[in-house]
N, C-alpha and C positions, 0 to 999 in steps of 0.2 A: 504494499499499500504506500502511496507517495506521501510526502509530508503535507501536512494541513497548510492552508494559506491564510495568513492573518492579516489585519489592517494595516493601512500606511502608518508608519510612526510619526509622531509628533504633528499630526493633522492640526490639532487645537492650537499648538505653538506657532504654526506658520500664518493659519488663518487669523488668529488673533493679533499677532504682530503686524500683519497687513492691515487690519481694521484700524489698529491704533495710529499707523502711519498715515492711513486716509483721514483719519479723524484729526490728527494734527495738521495734516495739509489744509483741510478746511477751516481750521481755527486761526490760521496764520492771518487772514484779512481782519478777523476780529480782533485778534491781539494787536495787530498794527493801528485798529481804530481806537481800542482802548488805551494804548499808549499815547496816541496822537491827541486825543480829546477828553480822556480819563473817564472815570465811571459815572459821572453825573450827565453825561451825554447819551446815555444809553437810550433814552426817551426820544432823542432827535434823530436816531439812527433810521436809514432807509429800512424797508422790510427785509432786503436782501441779507443784511447783517443779523437779523432775527432767525432767518432760516438757516443761515450758516452756522450760527451758534447752535441751534437745534440739532443740525445734521451732524455737527461735530461732537455734539453731547452723546448722541444715540450711537455713533460709530465707536467712541471711547468706551462707553458701557457695553456694548457687544463685545469689543475687544477684550476688556478686562475680565467678562463673563468667559469667554473662551479660554483665556490664559489662566483662570483659577479654577475651572471646574473640569473633571475627567474627562476623557475623549469619548464621546458618544458616536460620532461618523465614523463608519469604515465598514470593511467587507471581509467576509471569512469564507472560505470554502473547507467543509469538514467532508473528508473521504472515509467511506465506510465500505464494507464487504458488498458488492453488487450495485453501488451507486455512490451518489454524494449528496452534500446538503450546501446551498448558498443562503447565506444570511447577510443582508446589506442594510445597514441604518443611514437614514439620511437626515439632514437638518429639519425640513419642512415636509417633505413628501413622506407617504407612508412606507414603512420600512418592508423590504422583501425577505421573505423565508421560505424557501423552496427546498422540497426533499425530491430528488430526481434518482430513479433506478435506471441503469444502463439499457435496459430493455425497452425504456420509453422515449430514449433520444434518437431522433431521426438523423439530424445533421447539426454540426456546429460552424459558425461562421465568425471569423475575427477580421475586424476592420480597424486599420492603423492610419493616422494622419500624420503629417510632419509636425503639427504645433498643437496636437490635441491627444487627450487620452484615448488609450485604445478602445474599441466597442466589442463586446461578446455578445453573440446571440446564440441561443440554443433553440433550435425547433423539435417539439415533441411528436411523436408518432401520431397523435391524434389532433394536430395542427396548432397546437397553442406554442406562442413564443415566449422566451424567457430573455430579455437583454438588458444589460448593464454596462456601465463604464469600468474600466479596470483601474481608474485611478483611486478607488476605495481600497485596493489591495497593495501589500507590501511589494509584489513583483509585479512585472509587466505582462500583457496579453500572451505572448509567445510561450512565456516560462508556466503561466497557468494552463495552457493548451497542451505542454508537454506533461505537466502533472496529470491533467485529464486523460491524456492518452495512456500513460502509466496506470492509472485508475481503472481504465476500460480494458486495459491487457489482463489486469488482475481479476477482472468479472468476465473474461473470455470474450470479449469484444475487442475491435480495433477500429481505429480512425484511419479512413483512407482518403487521401486527398482527392477532392474531384475538379475543383478548378481554383483559378488564382487569377489577380488582377494586380498589376504593379504601374502605377503612372506617376512615378516619383514622388508626388506629393500626397498620395493615398495608395494604400496596399490593402487588399481584400484577398482573405484565403477562406476555402469553405473544405469541410470535412464531413463525408458520411460515417455514420456508425453501423458497423457490420458485425455480425456475431462471427467468431472464429470458427473455421472449419474443424 
């Protein structure tokens, strides 16, 4: 059985730091206005400064929240005999929790873009699709497919590459899941 795939480490640290930097950038004009006119002139400010103050405060609060709380967002792939489970926790969208047997998987598709996260899609035999971005995982899409292939081999299935597309900026690969003879 291949090693399980865990979530990307330091997600909260990276996202929280980025939010703090964006909040600080939005607060620069407000800080300049305060240093130039003083605190007494807040009532005479244009509405833009009020909006920038509120925007900066929201970004700073969200950034501090992410930095001070445990990581919630991430993705896990847990392999078991005869199949695997995928669990993805999002910020705002509903979390995905899928348990799949290899006998139910029809094909796997990996889409890689030059400046975006890889996308992985599973099509089940009854037509349902499961798709997700691999940015939630500690490893990339190709390594996830390699571990899925090892899991399929352990369950007496194999991944047979059917087609591929490579146009320098985007690469798409597809595999059928077939039982071993």
